[in-house]
VMD Tcl script that draws the C-alpha trace (Angstrom):
set ca {
  {-86.30 62.41 46.38}
  {-85.56 63.94 43.16}
  {-81.74 64.09 42.12}
  {-82.15 68.15 42.53}
  {-83.76 67.93 45.82}
  {-80.78 65.38 46.83}
  {-78.28 67.98 45.86}
  {-80.00 71.04 47.57}
  {-80.41 68.87 50.72}
  {-76.79 68.04 51.18}
  {-75.28 71.93 49.98}
  {-77.69 72.90 52.69}
  {-76.13 70.66 55.08}
  {-72.73 71.39 54.27}
  {-73.01 74.97 54.73}
  {-74.81 74.09 57.98}
  {-73.60 72.87 61.04}
  {-75.58 73.20 64.68}
  {-73.98 74.65 67.49}
  {-73.36 71.71 70.09}
  {-75.00 71.67 73.46}
  {-72.63 71.40 76.39}
  {-74.13 70.29 79.84}
  {-72.55 69.72 83.51}
  {-73.50 66.50 84.54}
  {-73.48 67.31 87.92}
  {-76.39 69.91 87.19}
  {-79.42 68.01 87.75}
  {-81.83 71.34 86.92}
  {-79.91 71.57 83.40}
  {-80.40 67.89 82.85}
  {-83.98 67.73 83.70}
  {-84.95 71.08 81.72}
  {-82.75 69.21 78.84}
  {-84.62 65.92 79.16}
  {-88.23 67.81 78.72}
  {-86.84 69.55 75.95}
  {-85.54 66.92 74.20}
  {-88.57 64.13 74.67}
  {-91.03 65.60 72.40}
  {-88.27 65.35 69.34}
  {-88.13 61.55 70.21}
  {-91.74 61.22 69.41}
  {-92.05 63.62 66.35}
  {-91.44 61.16 63.51}
  {-92.94 58.01 65.16}
  {-96.61 58.79 63.46}
  {-95.13 60.64 60.61}
  {-94.59 59.12 57.13}
  {-92.05 59.65 54.48}
  {-92.82 59.47 50.96}
  {-96.53 58.35 51.61}
  {-94.95 55.50 53.84}
  {-96.23 55.81 57.67}
  {-93.38 55.18 59.91}
  {-94.78 52.68 62.45}
  {-95.99 49.45 61.41}
  {-99.81 49.44 62.98}
  {-98.87 47.14 65.62}
  {-97.12 49.75 68.20}
  {-93.64 49.80 67.01}
  {-91.15 51.59 64.48}
  {-91.57 50.28 61.00}
  {-88.55 48.25 60.65}
  {-87.81 48.52 56.84}
  {-88.36 49.72 53.62}
  {-88.61 47.29 50.89}
  {-86.47 44.42 51.21}
  {-83.24 45.33 52.44}
  {-83.56 49.01 53.86}
  {-83.67 49.29 57.54}
  {-85.64 51.61 59.75}
  {-85.66 51.03 63.40}
  {-85.86 47.14 64.47}
  {-88.45 45.53 66.50}
  {-86.35 45.04 69.41}
  {-85.34 48.79 69.57}
  {-88.83 49.92 69.65}
  {-89.29 48.45 72.69}
  {-86.08 50.18 73.64}
  {-87.97 53.31 72.45}
  {-91.03 52.89 74.79}
  {-88.52 52.27 77.70}
  {-86.87 55.74 77.18}
  {-90.11 57.20 77.49}
  {-91.16 54.99 80.80}
  {-87.96 55.85 82.34}
  {-88.23 59.70 81.29}
  {-91.71 59.66 83.84}
  {-90.87 57.66 86.48}
  {-88.28 60.61 87.60}
  {-89.56 63.48 86.09}
  {-93.34 62.60 86.51}
  {-94.56 64.16 83.16}
  {-96.85 61.82 81.92}
  {-97.99 63.66 79.03}
  {-96.57 60.98 76.72}
  {-98.18 58.13 79.08}
  {-101.17 57.46 77.22}
  {-99.69 57.80 73.73}
  {-96.97 55.00 75.04}
  {-99.61 52.47 76.84}
  {-101.41 52.79 73.58}
  {-98.56 51.67 71.12}
  {-97.63 49.10 73.79}
  {-101.31 47.80 73.89}
  {-101.32 47.16 70.53}
  {-98.05 45.45 70.50}
  {-99.61 42.94 73.09}
  {-102.21 42.24 71.54}
  {-104.85 39.66 73.17}
  {-102.58 39.76 76.29}
  {-104.94 37.81 78.96}
  {-102.33 37.68 81.33}
  {-100.07 34.88 79.30}
  {-98.67 35.68 75.88}
  {-96.69 38.74 76.70}
  {-94.78 39.88 73.70}
  {-95.08 36.30 72.12}
  {-98.41 36.93 69.99}
  {-99.20 35.63 66.60}
  {-97.83 38.81 64.36}
  {-94.15 38.06 66.88}
  {-94.24 34.52 66.58}
  {-94.72 34.64 62.81}
  {-91.95 36.75 62.61}
  {-89.67 34.98 64.37}
  {-88.69 37.14 67.51}
  {-86.00 35.91 69.85}
  {-85.48 36.04 73.53}
  {-83.33 38.88 73.37}
  {-85.78 40.85 71.20}
  {-88.77 40.47 73.79}
  {-86.12 40.80 76.83}
  {-86.20 44.68 75.43}
  {-89.75 44.92 75.60}
  {-90.10 43.25 79.03}
  {-87.39 45.84 80.73}
  {-89.50 48.41 79.33}
  {-92.34 46.82 81.08}
  {-90.46 46.81 83.97}
  {-89.64 50.72 84.09}
  {-93.19 51.06 83.75}
  {-94.17 49.19 86.65}
  {-91.42 51.09 88.83}
  {-93.11 54.52 87.90}
  {-96.23 53.68 88.61}
  {-98.36 52.35 91.91}
  {-99.86 48.75 90.90}
  {-99.85 50.50 86.78}
  {-101.85 48.57 84.24}
  {-101.33 49.08 80.56}
  {-103.54 51.54 78.85}
  {-105.56 52.49 82.14}
  {-107.69 55.35 80.20}
  {-109.04 52.49 77.37}
  {-109.95 49.15 79.25}
  {-110.72 46.29 77.33}
  {-110.94 42.85 78.33}
  {-107.76 40.92 78.29}
  {-105.86 43.93 76.99}
  {-104.77 45.87 80.17}
  {-102.20 43.41 82.17}
  {-100.44 45.23 85.14}
  {-96.67 46.45 83.67}
  {-95.06 44.01 86.48}
  {-97.15 40.82 85.19}
  {-96.13 41.56 81.48}
  {-92.30 42.16 83.39}
  {-92.58 38.75 84.95}
  {-94.05 36.87 81.95}
  {-91.50 37.85 80.02}
  {-88.64 37.08 82.13}
  {-90.33 33.11 82.32}
  {-90.82 33.09 78.89}
  {-86.83 33.83 78.42}
  {-86.17 30.80 80.90}
  {-88.31 28.46 79.01}
  {-85.26 27.95 76.94}
  {-82.70 27.65 79.38}
  {-81.11 24.31 79.40}
  {-77.91 21.80 80.55}
  {-76.02 21.48 77.75}
  {-73.08 23.51 78.25}
  {-73.80 23.57 81.99}
  {-76.76 25.87 81.12}
  {-77.91 28.98 79.62}
  {-80.39 30.36 77.75}
  {-80.94 30.19 73.97}
  {-80.62 32.96 71.76}
  {-83.35 32.03 69.26}
  {-87.09 30.41 70.58}
  {-87.08 28.11 67.58}
  {-84.61 24.97 67.53}
  {-85.71 24.90 63.96}
  {-84.27 28.57 62.93}
  {-83.50 28.14 59.31}
  {-80.09 29.05 60.03}
  {-78.62 25.70 61.77}
  {-76.04 27.87 63.54}
  {-78.51 30.17 65.42}
  {-80.82 27.14 66.62}
  {-77.53 26.04 69.23}
  {-76.72 29.56 70.12}
  {-76.52 30.87 73.45}
  {-75.89 34.55 73.56}
  {-74.22 36.88 76.01}
  {-77.09 39.65 75.62}
  {-79.76 37.28 76.54}
  {-78.33 35.86 79.72}
  {-77.31 39.38 80.55}
  {-80.97 41.05 80.22}
  {-82.40 37.87 82.25}
  {-79.73 38.98 85.01}
  {-80.90 42.60 85.22}
  {-84.68 41.82 84.86}
  {-84.13 39.38 87.55}
  {-82.65 41.82 90.00}
  {-85.32 44.59 89.58}
  {-88.09 42.11 89.73}
  {-86.54 40.72 93.03}
  {-86.79 44.70 94.50}
  {-90.10 44.90 92.91}
  {-91.93 41.74 94.20}
  {-89.82 40.75 97.21}
  {-89.90 37.31 95.93}
  {-86.80 35.28 96.69}
  {-86.63 33.18 93.27}
  {-85.60 35.91 91.64}
  {-82.83 36.24 93.45}
  {-82.27 32.45 92.71}
  {-82.35 33.04 89.09}
  {-80.14 35.71 89.16}
  {-77.29 33.85 91.19}
  {-78.03 30.89 88.21}
  {-77.83 32.62 85.00}
  {-74.99 34.97 86.21}
  {-72.95 32.12 87.73}
  {-72.97 30.47 84.21}
  {-72.77 33.53 82.25}
  {-69.28 34.28 84.14}
  {-68.39 30.59 83.96}
  {-68.75 29.72 80.32}
  {-68.75 32.92 78.36}
  {-66.31 35.60 80.27}
  {-62.62 36.02 80.92}
  {-62.12 35.67 84.61}
  {-58.89 37.51 84.69}
  {-59.85 40.72 82.57}
  {-63.79 40.06 83.42}
  {-64.18 40.43 79.21}
  {-67.51 39.17 78.23}
  {-67.82 37.05 74.54}
  {-70.94 37.42 72.79}
  {-71.87 33.48 73.07}
  {-71.67 29.89 72.18}
  {-72.62 26.61 70.30}
  {-74.16 24.59 72.44}
  {-73.12 21.70 70.03}
  {-69.27 22.19 70.97}
  {-69.27 24.78 73.77}
  {-66.99 26.64 71.75}
  {-67.11 30.59 72.17}
  {-67.78 33.28 69.94}
  {-64.84 36.03 70.21}
  {-66.60 39.36 69.39}
  {-67.31 41.67 72.55}
  {-69.77 44.45 72.66}
  {-70.12 46.65 75.44}
  {-73.99 46.38 76.36}
  {-74.12 42.99 78.21}
  {-71.48 44.06 80.13}
  {-73.52 47.42 80.68}
  {-76.76 45.15 81.76}
  {-74.72 43.01 83.89}
  {-73.20 45.54 85.74}
  {-76.36 47.08 86.17}
  {-78.09 44.21 87.73}
  {-75.20 43.80 90.12}
  {-75.57 47.32 91.02}
  {-79.13 46.71 91.97}
  {-78.72 43.27 93.29}
  {-76.18 45.05 95.70}
  {-78.47 47.77 96.83}
  {-81.17 45.58 97.65}
  {-79.24 42.85 99.40}
  {-75.86 44.61 100.75}
  {-74.74 41.31 99.73}
  {-70.31 42.34 99.30}
  {-70.01 39.75 96.35}
  {-72.54 41.65 94.31}
  {-70.54 44.84 94.75}
  {-67.24 42.83 94.20}
  {-68.08 41.83 90.91}
  {-69.48 44.86 89.89}
  {-66.35 46.89 90.86}
  {-64.57 44.32 88.26}
  {-67.26 44.79 85.48}
  {-66.84 48.44 85.87}
  {-62.92 48.23 85.51}
  {-63.28 46.29 82.31}
  {-65.78 48.44 80.79}
  {-63.63 51.79 81.68}
  {-60.83 50.59 80.11}
  {-62.13 48.57 77.10}
  {-65.06 50.62 75.94}
  {-63.55 53.95 76.33}
  {-61.61 56.07 73.84}
  {-60.18 59.40 75.08}
  {-62.63 58.86 78.02}
  {-65.79 58.53 75.61}
  {-67.62 55.29 75.64}
  {-67.24 53.02 72.42}
  {-67.53 49.93 70.84}
  {-64.14 48.75 69.20}
  {-65.77 45.69 67.74}
  {-67.52 48.88 65.33}
  {-63.97 49.47 64.20}
  {-64.06 46.28 62.68}
  {-67.07 45.82 61.29}
  {-69.56 48.33 60.10}
  {-72.22 49.36 62.49}
  {-75.62 51.59 62.64}
  {-75.27 54.79 64.27}
  {-75.59 55.74 66.98}
  {-75.44 51.84 67.50}
  {-77.67 51.35 70.70}
  {-74.92 49.53 72.19}
  {-73.81 52.23 74.82}
  {-77.38 52.94 76.15}
  {-77.20 49.61 78.53}
  {-73.65 51.11 79.36}
  {-75.42 54.75 80.44}
  {-78.04 52.93 82.34}
  {-75.71 50.85 84.46}
  {-73.54 53.89 85.20}
  {-76.38 55.55 86.72}
  {-77.18 52.65 89.31}
  {-73.77 51.84 89.73}
  {-73.05 55.27 90.79}
  {-74.87 55.25 93.79}
  {-73.28 52.46 95.58}
  {-69.59 52.71 94.01}
  {-66.81 54.11 95.80}
  {-65.44 57.90 95.71}
  {-62.98 56.92 93.48}
  {-64.95 55.21 90.85}
  {-67.17 57.65 91.38}
  {-65.16 60.22 90.05}
  {-64.29 58.10 87.17}
  {-67.87 57.72 86.21}
  {-68.42 61.31 86.11}
  {-65.42 61.96 83.99}
  {-66.27 59.44 81.57}
  {-70.17 60.19 81.18}
  {-69.17 64.09 80.87}
  {-66.55 63.41 77.91}
  {-69.32 60.98 76.32}
  {-72.29 63.14 76.93}
  {-70.08 66.30 74.68}
  {-69.88 63.37 72.08}
  {-73.37 62.56 72.25}
  {-74.50 66.15 72.22}
  {-72.76 67.73 69.43}
  {-75.24 67.54 66.82}
  {-78.58 69.20 69.31}
  {-79.27 72.39 68.30}
  {-80.78 75.00 70.64}
  {-84.03 73.29 71.33}
  {-82.62 69.94 72.07}
  {-83.38 68.24 68.76}
  {-80.39 66.42 68.03}
  {-81.38 64.60 64.79}
  {-79.27 64.63 61.70}
  {-80.57 65.32 58.30}
  {-78.11 62.41 56.29}
  {-77.69 61.26 53.27}
  {-81.24 59.28 51.65}
  {-79.36 56.37 50.96}
  {-78.25 56.25 54.36}
  {-79.39 52.66 56.17}
  {-81.27 52.44 59.42}
  {-82.65 56.11 58.84}
  {-85.73 57.14 57.45}
  {-86.38 57.00 53.77}
  {-85.43 60.80 53.52}
  {-81.91 59.91 55.37}
  {-83.90 61.64 58.70}
  {-81.73 59.82 61.38}
  {-84.31 59.38 64.38}
  {-82.08 57.04 66.24}
  {-79.59 60.54 67.28}
  {-82.57 60.96 69.76}
  {-82.92 57.88 71.21}
  {-79.40 58.06 71.75}
  {-79.57 61.32 73.44}
  {-82.81 60.99 75.92}
  {-80.74 57.73 77.00}
  {-78.05 59.92 77.94}
  {-79.96 62.57 79.60}
  {-82.24 59.80 81.59}
  {-79.25 58.41 82.87}
  {-77.64 61.56 84.07}
  {-80.88 62.75 85.42}
  {-80.93 59.30 87.79}
  {-77.27 59.92 88.08}
  {-77.53 63.31 89.62}
  {-79.62 61.99 92.16}
  {-83.35 62.30 90.46}
  {-85.44 59.30 92.15}
  {-87.72 57.28 90.10}
  {-90.69 57.55 91.78}
  {-94.06 55.56 91.87}
  {-97.27 57.63 90.80}
  {-100.77 56.97 90.29}
  {-101.86 56.64 86.97}
  {-103.41 59.19 84.63}
  {-106.73 57.35 83.11}
  {-107.24 60.01 80.56}
  {-108.43 57.78 77.14}
  {-105.55 58.15 74.81}
  {-105.76 60.16 71.34}
  {-106.52 58.27 68.68}
  {-103.08 57.39 66.62}
  {-102.51 56.16 63.37}
  {-101.51 52.89 64.86}
  {-104.54 52.33 66.85}
  {-106.94 52.80 63.66}
  {-105.09 50.78 61.74}
  {-105.34 47.59 64.25}
  {-109.04 48.54 64.46}
  {-110.28 49.42 61.00}
  {-108.09 46.97 59.12}
  {-107.45 44.41 61.61}
  {-103.80 44.21 61.57}
  {-103.82 43.94 57.86}
  {-100.91 46.03 56.47}
  {-100.18 45.15 52.62}
  {-100.97 47.35 50.02}
  {-102.91 44.74 48.21}
  {-105.66 44.64 51.42}
  {-105.41 48.26 51.69}
  {-106.12 48.81 48.17}
  {-108.91 46.54 48.37}
  {-110.34 48.16 51.54}
  {-110.46 51.80 49.49}
  {-112.54 50.27 47.06}
  {-114.60 48.73 49.50}
  {-114.89 51.79 51.14}
  {-115.85 53.70 48.16}
  {-118.35 51.54 47.26}
  {-120.06 51.54 50.65}
  {-119.82 55.58 50.62}
  {-121.68 55.50 47.02}
  {-124.28 53.34 47.78}
  {-124.92 55.05 51.31}
  {-125.05 58.37 49.78}
  {-127.66 57.02 46.95}
  {-129.76 55.45 49.58}
  {-129.86 58.82 51.66}
  {-130.78 60.96 48.38}
  {-133.45 58.09 47.61}
  {-135.22 58.79 50.87}
  {-135.05 62.48 50.86}
  {-135.99 62.69 47.31}
  {-139.19 60.51 48.27}
  {-139.95 62.16 51.82}
  {-140.19 65.16 49.22}
  {-142.24 64.07 46.89}
  {-144.49 62.75 49.05}
  {-144.62 66.34 50.91}
  {-145.00 68.07 47.66}
  {-147.91 65.55 46.39}
  {-149.68 66.14 49.91}
  {-150.06 69.88 49.49}
  {-150.86 69.89 46.14}
  {-153.94 67.11 46.82}
  {-155.21 69.28 49.74}
  {-155.27 72.58 47.13}
  {-156.70 70.97 43.99}
  {-160.25 71.63 44.86}
  {-159.79 75.38 45.10}
  {-158.12 76.03 42.24}
  {-157.95 73.98 38.72}
  {-154.63 76.34 38.12}
  {-153.12 74.87 40.67}
  {-154.07 71.17 39.33}
  {-151.94 72.14 36.26}
  {-149.34 73.14 38.31}
  {-149.29 69.83 40.06}
  {-149.10 67.69 36.90}
  {-146.48 69.86 35.57}
  {-144.78 69.56 39.31}
  {-144.92 65.52 38.50}
  {-143.76 65.78 35.31}
  {-140.54 67.71 36.94}
  {-140.50 64.93 39.44}
  {-140.44 62.49 36.88}
  {-137.80 63.97 34.79}
  {-135.75 64.72 38.02}
  {-136.05 61.01 39.08}
  {-134.98 59.73 35.75}
  {-131.52 62.37 35.87}
  {-130.78 60.89 39.26}
  {-130.87 57.10 38.06}
  {-128.92 58.15 35.24}
  {-126.51 60.05 37.78}
  {-126.46 56.79 40.08}
  {-125.80 54.89 37.39}
  {-122.97 57.17 36.21}
  {-121.58 57.00 40.08}
  {-121.69 53.14 39.93}
  {-120.11 53.08 36.60}
  {-117.01 55.43 37.77}
  {-116.71 53.37 40.64}
  {-116.48 50.27 38.45}
  {-113.90 52.01 36.30}
  {-111.84 53.03 39.85}
  {-112.06 49.03 40.55}
  {-110.77 47.83 37.38}
  {-107.78 50.28 36.95}
  {-106.64 49.49 40.62}
  {-106.83 45.74 39.47}
  {-104.73 46.11 36.36}
  {-102.22 48.19 38.17}
  {-102.08 45.93 40.94}
  {-101.74 42.59 38.24}
  {-99.11 44.87 36.37}
  {-96.84 45.89 39.30}
  {-93.50 44.41 39.32}
  {-92.89 40.84 41.10}
  {-91.59 41.32 44.53}
  {-87.87 40.33 44.90}
  {-87.36 37.52 47.29}
  {-84.17 36.39 48.81}
  {-82.86 33.16 48.01}
  {-83.60 31.72 51.28}
  {-87.35 31.57 49.93}
  {-86.76 29.10 47.58}
  {-85.60 26.75 50.45}
  {-88.31 24.94 50.99}
  {-88.91 23.80 47.42}
  {-85.57 22.48 47.18}
  {-85.84 20.58 50.86}
  {-89.33 19.27 49.33}
  {-87.72 18.10 46.32}
  {-84.55 16.74 48.30}
  {-87.61 15.05 50.48}
  {-89.25 13.44 47.63}
  {-86.20 11.64 46.42}
  {-85.23 10.62 50.23}
  {-88.32 9.36 50.85}
  {-89.17 7.61 47.62}
  {-85.53 6.96 46.03}
  {-83.11 3.94 46.41}
  {-80.62 5.55 49.17}
  {-79.79 3.43 51.86}
  {-80.37 4.89 55.04}
  {-78.06 4.46 58.14}
  {-79.74 3.03 61.25}
  {-77.85 5.53 63.75}
  {-80.10 8.01 61.43}
  {-82.92 7.09 63.50}
  {-81.92 6.00 66.91}
  {-84.01 6.81 69.87}
  {-87.16 7.60 67.60}
  {-90.97 6.01 67.16}
  {-91.67 4.17 64.20}
  {-94.74 4.14 62.47}
  {-94.06 1.35 60.16}
  {-92.45 2.39 57.00}
  {-90.36 -0.60 56.38}
  {-86.60 0.16 54.85}
  {-84.35 -2.80 53.70}
  {-80.77 -2.43 54.63}
  {-78.87 -5.43 52.80}
  {-80.84 -7.74 53.72}
  {-81.50 -6.85 57.42}
  {-85.05 -4.95 57.24}
  {-85.30 -2.23 59.83}
  {-88.22 -0.37 61.27}
  {-87.64 3.54 60.58}
  {-89.97 6.10 60.43}
  {-90.60 8.08 57.50}
  {-88.69 11.34 57.41}
  {-90.92 14.54 58.09}
  {-91.25 16.93 55.12}
  {-89.11 20.08 56.15}
  {-91.45 22.87 57.46}
  {-91.91 25.50 55.04}
  {-90.52 28.85 56.42}
  {-92.67 31.33 57.61}
  {-92.25 34.71 56.02}
  {-88.83 34.39 54.78}
  {-88.71 37.72 53.32}
  {-89.07 39.06 56.81}
  {-85.35 37.49 58.18}
  {-83.45 40.11 59.53}
  {-79.69 39.23 58.31}
  {-78.12 41.65 60.46}
  {-75.35 41.39 63.42}
  {-75.67 41.36 66.08}
  {-78.94 41.50 67.12}
  {-79.14 43.80 70.38}
}
mol new
graphics top color blue
foreach p $ca { graphics top sphere $p radius 0.5 }
foreach p [lrange $ca 0 end-1] q [lrange $ca 1 end] { graphics top cylinder $p $q radius 0.2 }
display resetview
């Protein structure tokens, strides 16, 4: 944005304020009307672009960042984003967004084939974590709860690309549990890779990952009737409360290091929300009193630790910079809506009071049409390039979805609509460019496309010219015996055709020359582009390789305990006169796309 445009935009914002929306959180009709009005703005910017840059990444998710440091909507938040649409449909039956949402989820799944869930190659390369895939798995469970035997993209049937929603949810649940181990009594690791670049991340067991798994277990148990999900619920919940929680206050801490079992004392609201939601669902399904007792204790903690003037908030964001809205409270909104149904009268009254105050706060930026998206300064992180804060609408719809369920709107399974989805920019990118999203490949693709177009035009023109010439010659030969003048005309026309043919040859040569110049210009611009700035961690591999070379071939004395329990391959090192058999240390693994490392805290 130019400086003058920036100034005028800020000046306009300074002189304009929206009239805040208000809503009675007990008025179901008003809530449903507001949700219907707000949801189109939730979709509005996904397929748009700012400054010529698309806001979706071509694999069914929001663009995560512009350049190296400017974040937009992170991959795990895209899973939460689709969950908002599935939840909206489940209680309204308004399926106008379903085909579009499904098409994008289908792109994110890739060639599912009943196995991989969201751990496709793209996700693996980008270093997805267990809590990341957890949000997408929860979205699939929400989709399953709103459909009868629902499958992904029923209007676009393709082998391996239309799994059942519930099967994807179950697969994600299982994939997360693959990272459970017995260190520190158990728990699911945060990262999926024990060789993650940041050493502390390799051993971290996060509260949010385990809390998500608890909620997923409860919902899958209700949907499938399979008691194994109740077993996993109890196992993960009990570990979380034993090793990550304060037994007196029910405060839940962020996680622990599996090497020392030391807890990180930070507290965010969303893992308490996930645990409360899972407990309320499990109590409703089993009527087991211990689940309700635990739910009451979590609600007491949330209502005291995460409210200020009765408005829900995260105190941790007073201590560190958080994106706004944070997204942490969406889990609280959801948990209050499901807990409300089984809560005591006193707790119901308190929930209503908190949700009313919080809703007033969330809706304060909404206009009369329920567009709640603020236009912030263009340098604001976690916005679109021009400062459009799409996350505001996420927060609004998350609140409205929860208020609808709390007011008694029923989650209902419905038969799917099999109408095909309209083509989306994301789908086109996936099909035509086979997943390549770099500007270099886009430029090459455009150049190739231009050459193909020129060739096609040339072929069509030549064929048409040939047919036209043959027709004229046939007509002239038929008449030549009748009229000598006509014969002269034929000769003249043939001369014209020859001249025209020569002109067309020259014209085609000019087109090819122009295409060649275009390709040379593009290549020159590409060669002259400024070098991309990489973060220091990109050079860790070279440093590690250098250190490896010194270690493997230098004079360093290795200590025997470094190699205990390993299988040796015949390389011999001498230790003070005592020969030992050791495996030559492997070279460090080259990091995968280090420029996509997301250095934010916390991962939600």
